[in-house]
N, C-alpha and C positions, 0 to 999 in steps of 0.2 A: 263200608264205614260211612261213605257219603250219604247213603240212604238213612242210616241211623241219625246222623247229624241233622239231616233234613227234617225228619219226624220230630226230633228233639227241639229244633228251632220253632216249628209250628206249635208244638205243645207248650213250650215255655212262653211263646208270644201270647197265645190265647189265655193261658193261666195268668200271666202278668197283667194283661189288660182287663180281663173279666173280673179278677179279684181286686182290681185297682191298686195293685202293688207298684205298678209303674204307669206313667202316662203313656198313651199310645205313641206319641212321638219318640219318647225315650226307648220304649220297647222295640219299635220298628227299626230303630237305628242300632241300638247296642246289642241286642240279642243276635241278629244275623251277622253282625260284624265279628262277634266273639266266635260263633260257630264257623263263620267263614275263615277265620284265622286257623282254627283247628282243622278245617277241611284242607287247608293249604299243605298240611303234612301228608295228605293222601292223594292229591291230584297229580297224576303222571303226565308228563309232556309227550310230544311225539316220539322222542327217543326212548320212552319207557321209564325214564328216571323221574324222581320227584325233586323239583326245584322249589324248595320251600320259600325262599326269599322272593323269587319271581312270582310265585303264586300269591303271596301276601300283597305284593305291589299291584298285582292285577285287580285286587278288590276295589281299588279306587276307580278303575275303568268300568268295572261292573256296575258300580253305584251311579256313575255319571253318564254311562253309555245309553245306547238306544233301548236296551232292555231294562234300564233302571230309571233314573230321574228323567232321562230323555223321553221315555214313554209317557210320562205324566206332566211334562213341562207345560204343554199347551193347555192341559186341563187345569193346572195350577193357576195360570194366567186368567183363564176363563173364570175360575172360582173367585179369585180376588176381585175382578171387575164386576162379576154378577152380584156379589155381596154389596159392593159400593153402589151399583145401579139400583138394586131394590132397597138399599138403605136410604138413599136419597129420596126415593119415591115414598117410602114410609114416613120419613121426616116431614115431607110435604103434605101428609095426610091423605094420600091417594087412596089408600085401602079402607079408610074409615067409612065413607059412603057405601062401599061395596059390602063391608061387613054388616052394616045396618040393613042393607037390602036383602042379603042372604039370610040374616036372622029373622027378618020379617017373612021371608018365603018359606023357610023350613023351621022357623022357630029356633029355640035353643035346645032342641032335642039332640043329645049326643048320638043316638042311634041313627037318625037321619043324616047327621053330619058324617058319621063313620061310613055309611053306605055311599054317600055322595063322594067321599074321598076315594073309595075303591073304584067307583065308576069313572071318575075323572082321570085317575091314574091309568086305568085300562084304556080309555079312549086316547089319551095323549101318547101312550106307549105304542100305539099302532105303527109309529114310525120306527120302532125298534131301538131307539136311543135312550138309554138310561139317564144320561146327563140332561137331555132335553126334558124328559119326564119330570125329573126332580126339580129342574130349574123353573118349570111352568107350574107344577102342582104345589110344591112346598111353600114358596113365598105367598101364593094366593090363599092357601088354607091355614097357614100358621096363625095369622091374626084372628081367624075365626076360632081356632082351638083355644087361643089365649083368652079371647072374649068370653067363651063359655066356661073356661076353667078345665078343659080337657088336657091330658098330659101330652107333651110333645113326643114321647116315646110311642104313644098310640098312633099319632100321625105318621111317624117314620115307619112303624110296623105295617100299617095298612097300605101305604104307598109302596113299600118294598114288596109285599106279597102280591099286590096287583100287577106291578111292573114286572116282577120276576116271572110270574105265570105267563103273562103276555109275551115274554121274551122267547117263548117256545115257538112263536109264529114262524112260518117258513122263511121269512126275510130277516129273522133274528140271527145274530152272530153265531150262537152255539149250534143252531139247527143247520145253518149253511156250512159251518165247519164240519159237522158230523157227516152231512151228505157228501161233502168234498172228500173227506177222509175215507169214506166207504165207496167212493166212485159211483154214486147213484144220483139220479135227479132228486132235488130237494123235496118235491111233492110225493115221490115214491116213499120217502122216509116219513113225511109228515101226515099224509092223508089218513092212515089208520089211527092217528093220534087225535084227530079232530074232536071226537066225542069225549075221550078221557080229559083232554085239555079244557073243553067246555065245562065238564063237571068239576074240573079243578078250579075254574073261575067262579063257579057257583059256590064252591066251598070257601073261596076267598070272601065272597059276599056274606056268607054265613058267619065266618070268623069276624068280619067287620061288625055284624049285628051283635055278636057276643061281646066284643070289645066295647061297642057303644053302650050296651046294657051295663057292663061293668063300670064304665065311666059315669053313667047316669046314677048308678047306685052310690058310687063314691062321692060325687058332687052333691047329690041330694036336691030335692025339689026346691027347698028354700033358697039355696045358692043359685039355682038356675033362674029364679025370678029376677035377680039383680040384672039390670041392663048395663052392658059394657059401655055403651055410648054416653051414658049419663055420668060416667066417671070423669071428674074434672081434670083438665090438663094443667101442667105447671105453666107459668108465664113464659118460660123459655121455650117449651114445646109448642105452646099456642102461637108464639111468634114465628115459628118455622112453617106453619100451615100455609098452603097455597091453594085455597078452595077455588079461586078463579081459573087456576091452571089444571083443574081436574080433567077436562076433556083432552087437553094436550098430553097430560101424563098417561091417561088411558090409551091414547093413540100410540104413545111411545112403547108401552107394554105390548100392545097388539102387533106393532111393527117389528118389535124385537122377536116375538114368538114366531111370526111369519117368516122372518129372516132366518131363524134357527131351523125352521122346517123346510124351507124351499129355496133359500138363496144360494146354497152351496158354499158359503163362506164358513170358515172355522168359527165355532162358538166364541173363542177367545177374541177374535176380531170384532164380532158383533157386539159383545158386551163392552169392549173397550170404547167403541164408537158411541153406543147408546148411553153409556155412563157419562161421557163428555157432554153429549147433547142434553141429558137430563139435568146435570148440575149447572150448566150454563143457563138453561132456561129458568130453573127454579131459584138458583142462588147466583146471580151474575157477578156479585162482588167477589174479587179474589180472596179477601180475608175470610168471608163467609164460606167460600168453597173449601179453604184450608181447614176450617173448623169442622165442616161436614165430613171431610175425608178422615180427619183425625178421630172423629167420633166412632167411625166404623173400621178404622185401620187395625185395631187390636184383634177384633173377631176375624177379619180377613187374614191377618198374619198368622194367627194361631192355627187356623184350619189349613192354610196353605202349607204350613210347616209339617202338619201331619201327612198331607198329601205327598210332599216330597220325601218324607221319611218312608212312606209306603213304597215309593219308587226305589229307594235304597234297598229295602227288604227284597223286593222282587228281583232287582238287578243281581244281588248276591246269590239268591236262591237259583236263578237261572245260570248265571255265569260260572258258578262253581260246579254246576252239574248235579246239585243236590236233588232238584226236581226230577231230572231224568232218572237218577238212581232210585228215587222213591217209587217211581212208576214201575220200573223193572222189578223191584223187590216185591211190590204188591202182586204182580203177575206170577212171580216165581213161587210165592208161598201159598198160592191157591191150591188146595187139595184136589187131586184128579177126580175124586168122587163127587165133587161139587161142579164138575165141568158143565153138565147140562143145565145147571141152575145159574150159570153165568149171567144171563139177562136179568134175572130177579135180583141177584146179588149186586149187579151193577146199578140197578134202579134204587135199591135201598141205600147204597153208598154214594149215589150221585150228588145229592145235595151237600152232605158233609165234605165230599171231595172238592167242592168249591173253595173250601178253606185251605186246601193243600195245593191245588193245581190251577194255574191260569188257563184260560180257554185254549190257547194255542198249544200249550204243552200237553193238555189232556186229549184234545180231539185229534191232534196230529201225531202225538207221541204215544199216549196210553191207549186210546180207543182202538187203533189198528191191531195192537198186540192183544187186547182183550177179545176183539171180535174174531181174530184168527184162532186164538186159543179155544174160544167157545165152539167155533166151527169144527175144530179137531176133536172135540168131545161130542159132536153131533148136535149142538145147539145152533140156532140161526144167528149169524153174525149181525144181520140187520136189526134183530130184536135187541141186541146189546146196544146198538146205536140209539134206538128209540128209547130204551130205558135210560140211557145216559142223559138225553136232552130233557128228561123230566125233572132234572135237578141240577146237573153240573153247569154252573154259571147261568142258570135260568132262575129257578126259585132261590138259588144260592148266591147269585151275583150281588144282591144288595146288602149282603152281610159279610162278604169276603174281604179280607184285608189285601187281597191281590188285585182288586179293581179300584180305580180312581172314583168310580161312581158311588161306591159305599161312603167314601169320605165326603163327597159332595152332598149326599143325602143327610148324613149326620151333621155336617156343618151348617147346612141351610136350616135343618130342624132344630139345631142347638141342643143335641143330645150327645151323650158319651158313647163311644164305640162299644165299650163293654156292656152298658145298659141296653143298647140297641140289639146287640147280639143275643143277650140273655132273653130279651122280650120276643125277638123275631125268629130266631133259629128253630125253636120247637114248633111254631106255627108253619114255618116254611117246610120243615121236615114232614109235618102232617099233610100238607097239600101235596107234596111229592108222593107220599105213600098212597094217598087217595087216587091220584092219577095213575100210579103204578098198578093199583088193584084193578081199576076199571080197564086199563090197557091189557091186562092179562085176561080178564073176564071177556072182553070183546075181541080177543085174538090179535090185537095189535102187537103184543109181545108174546111170542110162542115159547113154551117151555118144553 
């Protein structure tokens, strides 16, 4: 019954968000709370009995505990202060000269901008951190997209595809987890996938070209001729510009990025510190500082609320055991006749599985069961693991409601979760299938 409630929770959540029947915050809190209460009637204690009231009271702990809000608290703090930091620099006009320079370099061709987005996201994601990738890429690229008239959803989709595919690297979280769960060296797992993943990245660049061409057709040549920088600013916006502080603000951005990559400090700490420095340098008057914070507070609060709501969703799903039961059910219903096709089936389902399972639950809970079951049918267990990393929390992590990075991406991009999922999931699924196809053809996945 817990498995049924788990699948129902995910189905209702995706339906409510993607059809815009509920806000992401409301859906992430209300739906798992209701199903969590229903689950309380079926959770048995150590004595084998069902203690309904005790189970219901435990939901609060699941929401606020280390598996729930506790797991996203630091990301929430980082998110708030990163929005304030980049908001202050935007108010000061820091990105205007950059946009002018980029537009002169690549013109206002949406195709070139789209390709550049994919390349930048891939390079930045070499460190394996989705949060850092989104924090570096989106604020830098969003003004360019707005200048040209490209859709924010296109930016979010391309960044997600590039970062997701690069997340298969051997130092990425999913690949490390898979190797650990299988008890093998991570390079033993990853080496046969080098060529399929390379072709997967090439497919991401091809998708970027297609999306760029689509944007170019939508915008039209006449609209592309219009220069963004010639658009007049209001008196209020012009008064906020700090052109003389441009070198200082650029130095702040570079120092923040370097600190994210190499300092070892938590991103939340870095953005708290750099926000304070940025606002004190650009707007030293306390009254003006309060106005600047107030201007960006609404956006920060709205997206932080979604992030904490996602923590509540994850906490309930884990705490009630629904995720565990879902995994066991999927394994149990697999027909024996499909045993040898386990690696292929795992690969096909790996990206959508990111919407159902967090990486720890999947790689440490589901994957061992799948690989052992495959081995019992004569299939190679290691092939199951390789198939899994082609989608589960790799191409799938930037669209999953179970990861804080997804909400960071959509928050920085200014897009709706449902819109982002509808635009990105089909492409992410296609990239996974392309890699899966070549992994089978090249023998990385044995059938």
